[in-house]
PDB file of N, CA, C, O and CB in Angstrom:
ATOM      1  N   MET A   1       0.845  -1.182   0.000  1.00  0.00           N
ATOM      2  CA  MET A   1       0.000   0.000   0.000  1.00  0.00           C
ATOM      3  C   MET A   1       0.889   1.244   0.000  1.00  0.00           C
ATOM      4  O   MET A   1       1.905   1.300   0.692  1.00  0.00           O
ATOM      5  CB  MET A   1      -0.960  -0.001   1.225  1.00  0.00           C
ATOM      6  N   GLU A   2       0.487   2.226  -0.781  1.00  0.00           N
ATOM      7  CA  GLU A   2       1.266   3.456  -0.858  1.00  0.00           C
ATOM      8  C   GLU A   2       1.044   4.307   0.383  1.00  0.00           C
ATOM      9  O   GLU A   2      -0.063   4.395   0.914  1.00  0.00           O
ATOM     10  CB  GLU A   2       0.901   4.247  -2.119  1.00  0.00           C
ATOM     11  N   GLN A   3       2.128   4.930   0.828  1.00  0.00           N
ATOM     12  CA  GLN A   3       2.039   5.875   1.920  1.00  0.00           C
ATOM     13  C   GLN A   3       2.483   7.229   1.395  1.00  0.00           C
ATOM     14  O   GLN A   3       3.539   7.330   0.771  1.00  0.00           O
ATOM     15  CB  GLN A   3       2.898   5.424   3.140  1.00  0.00           C
ATOM     16  N   ARG A   4       1.720   8.245   1.630  1.00  0.00           N
ATOM     17  CA  ARG A   4       2.052   9.575   1.126  1.00  0.00           C
ATOM     18  C   ARG A   4       2.679  10.406   2.229  1.00  0.00           C
ATOM     19  O   ARG A   4       2.112  11.403   2.676  1.00  0.00           O
ATOM     20  CB  ARG A   4       0.802  10.279   0.568  1.00  0.00           C
ATOM     21  N   THR A   5       3.848   9.984   2.658  1.00  0.00           N
ATOM     22  CA  THR A   5       4.490  10.693   3.747  1.00  0.00           C
ATOM     23  C   THR A   5       5.809  11.332   3.336  1.00  0.00           C
ATOM     24  O   THR A   5       6.372  12.116   4.101  1.00  0.00           O
ATOM     25  CB  THR A   5       4.717   9.759   4.895  1.00  0.00           C
ATOM     26  N   ALA A   6       6.313  11.020   2.159  1.00  0.00           N
ATOM     27  CA  ALA A   6       7.582  11.589   1.710  1.00  0.00           C
ATOM     28  C   ALA A   6       7.309  12.862   0.917  1.00  0.00           C
ATOM     29  O   ALA A   6       6.325  12.961   0.183  1.00  0.00           O
ATOM     30  CB  ALA A   6       8.380  10.567   0.851  1.00  0.00           C
ATOM     31  N   ARG A   7       8.191  13.816   1.082  1.00  0.00           N
ATOM     32  CA  ARG A   7       8.043  15.092   0.388  1.00  0.00           C
ATOM     33  C   ARG A   7       9.125  15.189  -0.681  1.00  0.00           C
ATOM     34  O   ARG A   7      10.280  14.831  -0.449  1.00  0.00           O
ATOM     35  CB  ARG A   7       8.130  16.295   1.386  1.00  0.00           C
ATOM     36  N   LEU A   8       8.736  15.674  -1.845  1.00  0.00           N
ATOM     37  CA  LEU A   8       9.662  15.905  -2.948  1.00  0.00           C
ATOM     38  C   LEU A   8       9.630  17.401  -3.249  1.00  0.00           C
ATOM     39  O   LEU A   8       8.586  17.943  -3.610  1.00  0.00           O
ATOM     40  CB  LEU A   8       9.284  15.045  -4.223  1.00  0.00           C
ATOM     41  N   THR A   9      10.751  18.050  -3.103  1.00  0.00           N
ATOM     42  CA  THR A   9      10.836  19.484  -3.366  1.00  0.00           C
ATOM     43  C   THR A   9      11.617  19.683  -4.650  1.00  0.00           C
ATOM     44  O   THR A   9      12.678  19.087  -4.838  1.00  0.00           O
ATOM     45  CB  THR A   9      11.502  20.247  -2.179  1.00  0.00           C
ATOM     46  N   LEU A  10      11.097  20.519  -5.529  1.00  0.00           N
ATOM     47  CA  LEU A  10      11.808  20.783  -6.773  1.00  0.00           C
ATOM     48  C   LEU A  10      11.696  22.251  -7.128  1.00  0.00           C
ATOM     49  O   LEU A  10      10.761  22.943  -6.727  1.00  0.00           O
ATOM     50  CB  LEU A  10      11.264  19.911  -7.913  1.00  0.00           C
ATOM     51  N   LEU A  11      12.661  22.699  -7.878  1.00  0.00           N
ATOM     52  CA  LEU A  11      12.661  24.081  -8.357  1.00  0.00           C
ATOM     53  C   LEU A  11      12.230  24.076  -9.813  1.00  0.00           C
ATOM     54  O   LEU A  11      12.681  23.244 -10.601  1.00  0.00           O
ATOM     55  CB  LEU A  11      14.068  24.748  -8.187  1.00  0.00           C
ATOM     56  N   ILE A  12      11.357  25.008 -10.166  1.00  0.00           N
ATOM     57  CA  ILE A  12      10.835  25.085 -11.521  1.00  0.00           C
ATOM     58  C   ILE A  12      10.646  26.553 -11.888  1.00  0.00           C
ATOM     59  O   ILE A  12      10.348  27.387 -11.034  1.00  0.00           O
ATOM     60  CB  ILE A  12       9.499  24.299 -11.653  1.00  0.00           C
ATOM     61  N   ASP A  13      10.819  26.843 -13.128  1.00  0.00           N
ATOM     62  CA  ASP A  13      10.605  28.190 -13.637  1.00  0.00           C
ATOM     63  C   ASP A  13       9.166  28.623 -13.322  1.00  0.00           C
ATOM     64  O   ASP A  13       8.232  27.856 -13.559  1.00  0.00           O
ATOM     65  CB  ASP A  13      10.885  28.255 -15.173  1.00  0.00           C
ATOM     66  N   PRO A  14       8.975  29.819 -12.800  1.00  0.00           N
ATOM     67  CA  PRO A  14       7.630  30.272 -12.419  1.00  0.00           C
ATOM     68  C   PRO A  14       6.611  30.235 -13.563  1.00  0.00           C
ATOM     69  O   PRO A  14       5.439  29.937 -13.331  1.00  0.00           O
ATOM     70  CB  PRO A  14       7.710  31.673 -11.881  1.00  0.00           C
ATOM     71  N   LYS A  15       7.033  30.529 -14.773  1.00  0.00           N
ATOM     72  CA  LYS A  15       6.090  30.494 -15.903  1.00  0.00           C
ATOM     73  C   LYS A  15       5.663  29.063 -16.224  1.00  0.00           C
ATOM     74  O   LYS A  15       4.504  28.818 -16.559  1.00  0.00           O
ATOM     75  CB  LYS A  15       6.722  31.143 -17.148  1.00  0.00           C
ATOM     76  N   LYS A  16       6.606  28.114 -16.120  1.00  0.00           N
ATOM     77  CA  LYS A  16       6.256  26.708 -16.343  1.00  0.00           C
ATOM     78  C   LYS A  16       5.321  26.229 -15.243  1.00  0.00           C
ATOM     79  O   LYS A  16       4.374  25.487 -15.506  1.00  0.00           O
ATOM     80  CB  LYS A  16       7.527  25.823 -16.396  1.00  0.00           C
ATOM     81  N   LYS A  17       5.585  26.651 -14.013  1.00  0.00           N
ATOM     82  CA  LYS A  17       4.727  26.260 -12.886  1.00  0.00           C
ATOM     83  C   LYS A  17       3.309  26.772 -13.102  1.00  0.00           C
ATOM     84  O   LYS A  17       2.348  26.026 -12.919  1.00  0.00           O
ATOM     85  CB  LYS A  17       5.294  26.799 -11.550  1.00  0.00           C
ATOM     86  N   ALA A  18       3.170  28.026 -13.487  1.00  0.00           N
ATOM     87  CA  ALA A  18       1.846  28.607 -13.711  1.00  0.00           C
ATOM     88  C   ALA A  18       1.125  27.879 -14.851  1.00  0.00           C
ATOM     89  O   ALA A  18      -0.073  27.613 -14.758  1.00  0.00           O
ATOM     90  CB  ALA A  18       1.965  30.117 -14.027  1.00  0.00           C
ATOM     91  N   THR A  19       1.846  27.564 -15.909  1.00  0.00           N
ATOM     92  CA  THR A  19       1.252  26.840 -17.040  1.00  0.00           C
ATOM     93  C   THR A  19       0.830  25.445 -16.609  1.00  0.00           C
ATOM     94  O   THR A  19      -0.258  24.986 -16.958  1.00  0.00           O
ATOM     95  CB  THR A  19       2.245  26.756 -18.220  1.00  0.00           C
ATOM     96  N   PHE A  20       1.688  24.769 -15.851  1.00  0.00           N
ATOM     97  CA  PHE A  20       1.381  23.428 -15.349  1.00  0.00           C
ATOM     98  C   PHE A  20       0.133  23.463 -14.480  1.00  0.00           C
ATOM     99  O   PHE A  20      -0.754  22.623 -14.632  1.00  0.00           O
ATOM    100  CB  PHE A  20       2.570  22.857 -14.553  1.00  0.00           C
ATOM    101  N   GLU A  21       0.059  24.428 -13.570  1.00  0.00           N
ATOM    102  CA  GLU A  21      -1.108  24.544 -12.692  1.00  0.00           C
ATOM    103  C   GLU A  21      -2.379  24.819 -13.495  1.00  0.00           C
ATOM    104  O   GLU A  21      -3.436  24.274 -13.178  1.00  0.00           O
ATOM    105  CB  GLU A  21      -0.889  25.657 -11.659  1.00  0.00           C
ATOM    106  N   LYS A  22      -2.290  25.650 -14.520  1.00  0.00           N
ATOM    107  CA  LYS A  22      -3.451  25.952 -15.354  1.00  0.00           C
ATOM    108  C   LYS A  22      -3.919  24.701 -16.101  1.00  0.00           C
ATOM    109  O   LYS A  22      -5.118  24.436 -16.183  1.00  0.00           O
ATOM    110  CB  LYS A  22      -3.118  27.079 -16.354  1.00  0.00           C
ATOM    111  N   LEU A  23      -2.975  23.938 -16.642  1.00  0.00           N
ATOM    112  CA  LEU A  23      -3.325  22.716 -17.358  1.00  0.00           C
ATOM    113  C   LEU A  23      -3.910  21.668 -16.414  1.00  0.00           C
ATOM    114  O   LEU A  23      -4.861  20.973 -16.770  1.00  0.00           O
ATOM    115  CB  LEU A  23      -2.098  22.151 -18.073  1.00  0.00           C
ATOM    116  N   CYS A  24      -3.358  21.555 -15.240  1.00  0.00           N
ATOM    117  CA  CYS A  24      -3.906  20.626 -14.251  1.00  0.00           C
ATOM    118  C   CYS A  24      -5.338  21.012 -13.888  1.00  0.00           C
ATOM    119  O   CYS A  24      -6.222  20.159 -13.807  1.00  0.00           O
ATOM    120  CB  CYS A  24      -3.023  20.599 -12.987  1.00  0.00           C
ATOM    121  N   SER A  25      -5.548  22.285 -13.676  1.00  0.00           N
ATOM    122  CA  SER A  25      -6.883  22.766 -13.338  1.00  0.00           C
ATOM    123  C   SER A  25      -7.881  22.440 -14.450  1.00  0.00           C
ATOM    124  O   SER A  25      -9.017  22.051 -14.178  1.00  0.00           O
ATOM    125  CB  SER A  25      -6.853  24.277 -13.078  1.00  0.00           C
ATOM    126  N   ALA A  26      -7.457  22.600 -15.690  1.00  0.00           N
ATOM    127  CA  ALA A  26      -8.330  22.299 -16.824  1.00  0.00           C
ATOM    128  C   ALA A  26      -8.695  20.815 -16.867  1.00  0.00           C
ATOM    129  O   ALA A  26      -9.766  20.447 -17.350  1.00  0.00           O
ATOM    130  CB  ALA A  26      -7.655  22.711 -18.136  1.00  0.00           C
ATOM    131  N   ASP A  27      -7.798  19.965 -16.360  1.00  0.00           N
ATOM    132  CA  ASP A  27      -8.054  18.525 -16.303  1.00  0.00           C
ATOM    133  C   ASP A  27      -8.677  18.107 -14.976  1.00  0.00           C
ATOM    134  O   ASP A  27      -8.880  16.917 -14.735  1.00  0.00           O
ATOM    135  CB  ASP A  27      -6.763  17.754 -16.529  1.00  0.00           C
ATOM    136  N   ASP A  28      -8.982  19.075 -14.114  1.00  0.00           N
ATOM    137  CA  ASP A  28      -9.606  18.838 -12.815  1.00  0.00           C
ATOM    138  C   ASP A  28      -8.775  17.910 -11.928  1.00  0.00           C
ATOM    139  O   ASP A  28      -9.316  17.033 -11.255  1.00  0.00           O
ATOM    140  CB  ASP A  28     -10.991  18.253 -13.009  1.00  0.00           C
ATOM    141  N   VAL A  29      -7.457  18.113 -11.935  1.00  0.00           N
ATOM    142  CA  VAL A  29      -6.549  17.394 -11.038  1.00  0.00           C
ATOM    143  C   VAL A  29      -5.647  18.424 -10.369  1.00  0.00           C
ATOM    144  O   VAL A  29      -5.405  19.502 -10.912  1.00  0.00           O
ATOM    145  CB  VAL A  29      -5.703  16.310 -11.812  1.00  0.00           C
ATOM    146  N   THR A  30      -5.159  18.081  -9.198  1.00  0.00           N
ATOM    147  CA  THR A  30      -4.217  18.978  -8.540  1.00  0.00           C
ATOM    148  C   THR A  30      -2.825  18.746  -9.126  1.00  0.00           C
ATOM    149  O   THR A  30      -2.557  17.678  -9.675  1.00  0.00           O
ATOM    150  CB  THR A  30      -4.216  18.757  -6.994  1.00  0.00           C
ATOM    151  N   PRO A  31      -1.946  19.728  -9.015  1.00  0.00           N
ATOM    152  CA  PRO A  31      -0.568  19.508  -9.476  1.00  0.00           C
ATOM    153  C   PRO A  31       0.084  18.313  -8.780  1.00  0.00           C
ATOM    154  O   PRO A  31       0.837  17.574  -9.414  1.00  0.00           O
ATOM    155  CB  PRO A  31       0.272  20.764  -9.236  1.00  0.00           C
ATOM    156  N   SER A  32      -0.188  18.109  -7.500  1.00  0.00           N
ATOM    157  CA  SER A  32       0.377  16.963  -6.782  1.00  0.00           C
ATOM    158  C   SER A  32      -0.121  15.641  -7.364  1.00  0.00           C
ATOM    159  O   SER A  32       0.653  14.697  -7.520  1.00  0.00           O
ATOM    160  CB  SER A  32       0.025  17.045  -5.292  1.00  0.00           C
ATOM    161  N   GLN A  33      -1.405  15.575  -7.682  1.00  0.00           N
ATOM    162  CA  GLN A  33      -1.942  14.351  -8.287  1.00  0.00           C
ATOM    163  C   GLN A  33      -1.256  14.069  -9.617  1.00  0.00           C
ATOM    164  O   GLN A  33      -0.913  12.925  -9.913  1.00  0.00           O
ATOM    165  CB  GLN A  33      -3.467  14.466  -8.488  1.00  0.00           C
ATOM    166  N   MET A  34      -1.058  15.105 -10.413  1.00  0.00           N
ATOM    167  CA  MET A  34      -0.437  14.918 -11.724  1.00  0.00           C
ATOM    168  C   MET A  34       1.026  14.507 -11.587  1.00  0.00           C
ATOM    169  O   MET A  34       1.497  13.646 -12.330  1.00  0.00           O
ATOM    170  CB  MET A  34      -0.547  16.201 -12.552  1.00  0.00           C
ATOM    171  N   VAL A  35       1.748  15.112 -10.649  1.00  0.00           N
ATOM    172  CA  VAL A  35       3.151  14.731 -10.452  1.00  0.00           C
ATOM    173  C   VAL A  35       3.237  13.272 -10.014  1.00  0.00           C
ATOM    174  O   VAL A  35       4.097  12.536 -10.496  1.00  0.00           O
ATOM    175  CB  VAL A  35       3.831  15.652  -9.404  1.00  0.00           C
ATOM    176  N   ARG A  36       2.343  12.838  -9.093  1.00  0.00           N
ATOM    177  CA  ARG A  36       2.348  11.434  -8.678  1.00  0.00           C
ATOM    178  C   ARG A  36       2.067  10.517  -9.863  1.00  0.00           C
ATOM    179  O   ARG A  36       2.680   9.457  -9.987  1.00  0.00           O
ATOM    180  CB  ARG A  36       1.311  11.196  -7.569  1.00  0.00           C
ATOM    181  N   LYS A  37       1.135  10.922 -10.741  1.00  0.00           N
ATOM    182  CA  LYS A  37       0.835  10.116 -11.934  1.00  0.00           C
ATOM    183  C   LYS A  37       2.048  10.055 -12.859  1.00  0.00           C
ATOM    184  O   LYS A  37       2.380   8.987 -13.374  1.00  0.00           O
ATOM    185  CB  LYS A  37      -0.384  10.696 -12.693  1.00  0.00           C
ATOM    186  N   LEU A  38       2.706  11.182 -13.070  1.00  0.00           N
ATOM    187  CA  LEU A  38       3.890  11.202 -13.931  1.00  0.00           C
ATOM    188  C   LEU A  38       4.984  10.287 -13.375  1.00  0.00           C
ATOM    189  O   LEU A  38       5.658   9.586 -14.130  1.00  0.00           O
ATOM    190  CB  LEU A  38       4.425  12.640 -14.076  1.00  0.00           C
ATOM    191  N   ILE A  39       5.151  10.298 -12.063  1.00  0.00           N
ATOM    192  CA  ILE A  39       6.158   9.434 -11.426  1.00  0.00           C
ATOM    193  C   ILE A  39       5.771   7.969 -11.597  1.00  0.00           C
ATOM    194  O   ILE A  39       6.612   7.143 -11.951  1.00  0.00           O
ATOM    195  CB  ILE A  39       6.310   9.778  -9.917  1.00  0.00           C
ATOM    196  N   ARG A  40       4.491   7.638 -11.346  1.00  0.00           N
ATOM    197  CA  ARG A  40       4.046   6.242 -11.538  1.00  0.00           C
ATOM    198  C   ARG A  40       4.258   5.787 -12.970  1.00  0.00           C
ATOM    199  O   ARG A  40       4.737   4.678 -13.208  1.00  0.00           O
ATOM    200  CB  ARG A  40       2.564   6.091 -11.163  1.00  0.00           C
ATOM    201  N   ASP A  41       3.900   6.648 -13.937  1.00  0.00           N
ATOM    202  CA  ASP A  41       4.077   6.299 -15.352  1.00  0.00           C
ATOM    203  C   ASP A  41       5.543   6.077 -15.689  1.00  0.00           C
ATOM    204  O   ASP A  41       5.871   5.153 -16.433  1.00  0.00           O
ATOM    205  CB  ASP A  41       3.499   7.395 -16.250  1.00  0.00           C
ATOM    206  N   TYR A  42       6.424   6.904 -15.156  1.00  0.00           N
ATOM    207  CA  TYR A  42       7.855   6.775 -15.409  1.00  0.00           C
ATOM    208  C   TYR A  42       8.399   5.473 -14.825  1.00  0.00           C
ATOM    209  O   TYR A  42       9.171   4.764 -15.471  1.00  0.00           O
ATOM    210  CB  TYR A  42       8.609   7.973 -14.825  1.00  0.00           C
ATOM    211  N   ILE A  43       7.986   5.168 -13.589  1.00  0.00           N
ATOM    212  CA  ILE A  43       8.431   3.921 -12.962  1.00  0.00           C
ATOM    213  C   ILE A  43       7.947   2.720 -13.771  1.00  0.00           C
ATOM    214  O   ILE A  43       8.700   1.772 -13.996  1.00  0.00           O
ATOM    215  CB  ILE A  43       7.919   3.828 -11.504  1.00  0.00           C
ATOM    216  N   GLU A  44       6.688   2.766 -14.207  1.00  0.00           N
ATOM    217  CA  GLU A  44       6.148   1.653 -14.999  1.00  0.00           C
ATOM    218  C   GLU A  44       6.873   1.515 -16.328  1.00  0.00           C
ATOM    219  O   GLU A  44       7.117   0.401 -16.792  1.00  0.00           O
ATOM    220  CB  GLU A  44       4.650   1.848 -15.244  1.00  0.00           C
ATOM    221  N   GLU A  45       7.215   2.624 -16.935  1.00  0.00           N
ATOM    222  CA  GLU A  45       7.966   2.597 -18.195  1.00  0.00           C
ATOM    223  C   GLU A  45       9.317   1.907 -17.995  1.00  0.00           C
ATOM    224  O   GLU A  45       9.754   1.133 -18.846  1.00  0.00           O
ATOM    225  CB  GLU A  45       8.172   4.034 -18.740  1.00  0.00           C
ATOM    226  N   LYS A  46       9.969   2.188 -16.877  1.00  0.00           N
ATOM    227  CA  LYS A  46      11.306   1.645 -16.616  1.00  0.00           C
ATOM    228  C   LYS A  46      11.279   0.220 -16.070  1.00  0.00           C
ATOM    229  O   LYS A  46      12.135  -0.590 -16.426  1.00  0.00           O
ATOM    230  CB  LYS A  46      12.035   2.538 -15.644  1.00  0.00           C
ATOM    231  N   LEU A  47      10.298  -0.103 -15.202  1.00  0.00           N
ATOM    232  CA  LEU A  47      10.285  -1.399 -14.520  1.00  0.00           C
ATOM    233  C   LEU A  47       9.231  -2.363 -15.044  1.00  0.00           C
ATOM    234  O   LEU A  47       9.266  -3.548 -14.714  1.00  0.00           O
ATOM    235  CB  LEU A  47      10.068  -1.191 -13.061  1.00  0.00           C
ATOM    236  N   GLY A  48       8.290  -1.878 -15.858  1.00  0.00           N
ATOM    237  CA  GLY A  48       7.244  -2.740 -16.390  1.00  0.00           C
ATOM    238  C   GLY A  48       5.969  -2.673 -15.578  1.00  0.00           C
ATOM    239  O   GLY A  48       5.930  -2.058 -14.512  1.00  0.00           O
ATOM    240  N   PRO A  49       4.913  -3.315 -16.091  1.00  0.00           N
ATOM    241  CA  PRO A  49       3.596  -3.202 -15.468  1.00  0.00           C
ATOM    242  C   PRO A  49       3.486  -3.839 -14.086  1.00  0.00           C
ATOM    243  O   PRO A  49       2.556  -3.526 -13.343  1.00  0.00           O
ATOM    244  CB  PRO A  49       2.585  -3.813 -16.357  1.00  0.00           C
ATOM    245  N   ASP A  50       4.411  -4.724 -13.725  1.00  0.00           N
ATOM    246  CA  ASP A  50       4.363  -5.361 -12.410  1.00  0.00           C
ATOM    247  C   ASP A  50       5.248  -4.659 -11.392  1.00  0.00           C
ATOM    248  O   ASP A  50       5.647  -5.264 -10.397  1.00  0.00           O
ATOM    249  CB  ASP A  50       4.773  -6.810 -12.522  1.00  0.00           C
ATOM    250  N   TRP A  51       5.556  -3.400 -11.627  1.00  0.00           N
ATOM    251  CA  TRP A  51       6.483  -2.677 -10.759  1.00  0.00           C
ATOM    252  C   TRP A  51       6.014  -2.591  -9.317  1.00  0.00           C
ATOM    253  O   TRP A  51       6.837  -2.563  -8.402  1.00  0.00           O
ATOM    254  CB  TRP A  51       6.700  -1.296 -11.290  1.00  0.00           C
ATOM    255  N   ARG A  52       4.712  -2.547  -9.098  1.00  0.00           N
ATOM    256  CA  ARG A  52       4.202  -2.407  -7.724  1.00  0.00           C
ATOM    257  C   ARG A  52       4.626  -3.588  -6.859  1.00  0.00           C
ATOM    258  O   ARG A  52       5.008  -3.418  -5.702  1.00  0.00           O
ATOM    259  CB  ARG A  52       2.668  -2.284  -7.728  1.00  0.00           C
ATOM    260  N   ASP A  53       4.553  -4.795  -7.440  1.00  0.00           N
ATOM    261  CA  ASP A  53       4.976  -5.983  -6.691  1.00  0.00           C
ATOM    262  C   ASP A  53       6.437  -5.849  -6.274  1.00  0.00           C
ATOM    263  O   ASP A  53       6.795  -6.137  -5.132  1.00  0.00           O
ATOM    264  CB  ASP A  53       4.775  -7.264  -7.535  1.00  0.00           C
ATOM    265  N   GLU A  54       7.271  -5.410  -7.208  1.00  0.00           N
ATOM    266  CA  GLU A  54       8.703  -5.266  -6.925  1.00  0.00           C
ATOM    267  C   GLU A  54       8.966  -4.174  -5.889  1.00  0.00           C
ATOM    268  O   GLU A  54       9.702  -4.389  -4.926  1.00  0.00           O
ATOM    269  CB  GLU A  54       9.467  -4.954  -8.214  1.00  0.00           C
ATOM    270  N   VAL A  55       8.373  -3.028  -6.087  1.00  0.00           N
ATOM    271  CA  VAL A  55       8.634  -1.887  -5.206  1.00  0.00           C
ATOM    272  C   VAL A  55       8.080  -2.123  -3.809  1.00  0.00           C
ATOM    273  O   VAL A  55       8.776  -1.891  -2.821  1.00  0.00           O
ATOM    274  CB  VAL A  55       8.032  -0.615  -5.794  1.00  0.00           C
ATOM    275  N   PHE A  56       6.837  -2.580  -3.715  1.00  0.00           N
ATOM    276  CA  PHE A  56       6.225  -2.720  -2.412  1.00  0.00           C
ATOM    277  C   PHE A  56       6.679  -3.976  -1.683  1.00  0.00           C
ATOM    278  O   PHE A  56       6.582  -4.037  -0.458  1.00  0.00           O
ATOM    279  CB  PHE A  56       4.738  -2.725  -2.550  1.00  0.00           C
ATOM    280  N   SER A  57       7.173  -4.981  -2.404  1.00  0.00           N
ATOM    281  CA  SER A  57       7.728  -6.148  -1.703  1.00  0.00           C
ATOM    282  C   SER A  57       9.058  -5.761  -1.068  1.00  0.00           C
ATOM    283  O   SER A  57       9.415  -6.295  -0.018  1.00  0.00           O
ATOM    284  CB  SER A  57       7.914  -7.359  -2.679  1.00  0.00           C
ATOM    285  N   GLN A  58       9.800  -4.843  -1.685  1.00  0.00           N
ATOM    286  CA  GLN A  58      11.042  -4.341  -1.105  1.00  0.00           C
ATOM    287  C   GLN A  58      10.739  -3.587   0.178  1.00  0.00           C
ATOM    288  O   GLN A  58      11.497  -3.665   1.146  1.00  0.00           O
ATOM    289  CB  GLN A  58      11.792  -3.432  -2.103  1.00  0.00           C
ATOM    290  N   GLU A  59       9.631  -2.857   0.186  1.00  0.00           N
ATOM    291  CA  GLU A  59       9.238  -2.083   1.377  1.00  0.00           C
ATOM    292  C   GLU A  59       8.951  -3.040   2.541  1.00  0.00           C
ATOM    293  O   GLU A  59       9.361  -2.779   3.671  1.00  0.00           O
ATOM    294  CB  GLU A  59       7.982  -1.194   1.075  1.00  0.00           C
ATOM    295  N   LYS A  60       8.250  -4.146   2.268  1.00  0.00           N
ATOM    296  CA  LYS A  60       7.947  -5.110   3.323  1.00  0.00           C
ATOM    297  C   LYS A  60       9.229  -5.761   3.832  1.00  0.00           C
ATOM    298  O   LYS A  60       9.384  -5.977   5.034  1.00  0.00           O
ATOM    299  CB  LYS A  60       6.968  -6.185   2.812  1.00  0.00           C
ATOM    300  N   ASP A  61      10.163  -6.078   2.904  1.00  0.00           N
ATOM    301  CA  ASP A  61      11.422  -6.697   3.286  1.00  0.00           C
ATOM    302  C   ASP A  61      12.229  -5.775   4.216  1.00  0.00           C
ATOM    303  O   ASP A  61      12.847  -6.246   5.170  1.00  0.00           O
ATOM    304  CB  ASP A  61      12.242  -7.044   2.033  1.00  0.00           C
ATOM    305  N   SER A  62      12.221  -4.475   3.940  1.00  0.00           N
ATOM    306  CA  SER A  62      13.007  -3.542   4.745  1.00  0.00           C
ATOM    307  C   SER A  62      12.372  -3.312   6.116  1.00  0.00           C
ATOM    308  O   SER A  62      13.069  -2.922   7.053  1.00  0.00           O
ATOM    309  CB  SER A  62      13.160  -2.211   4.010  1.00  0.00           C
ATOM    310  N   GLN A  63      11.069  -3.544   6.253  1.00  0.00           N
ATOM    311  CA  GLN A  63      10.395  -3.356   7.532  1.00  0.00           C
ATOM    312  C   GLN A  63      10.569  -4.554   8.459  1.00  0.00           C
ATOM    313  O   GLN A  63      10.392  -4.426   9.670  1.00  0.00           O
ATOM    314  CB  GLN A  63       8.925  -3.095   7.307  1.00  0.00           C
ATOM    315  N   SER A  64      10.913  -5.720   7.903  1.00  0.00           N
ATOM    316  CA  SER A  64      11.065  -6.939   8.710  1.00  0.00           C
ATOM    317  C   SER A  64      12.316  -6.934   9.541  1.00  0.00           C
ATOM    318  O   SER A  64      12.577  -7.892  10.269  1.00  0.00           O
ATOM    319  CB  SER A  64      11.068  -8.149   7.830  1.00  0.00           C
TER     320      SER A  64
END
């Protein structure tokens, strides 16, 4: 299960940020939701469609 407790801070050009926020608003999603989707899509592109099993099984292993 995903936990939303980690923070990712990034620097972005103010005009790109404003454009991104406007586009997100037009799609009725928050910028945070869109960034999480972009990250999930990138991970899936690199690790394949079963990435959740790999990523979250590692999380369980580290907690044991």
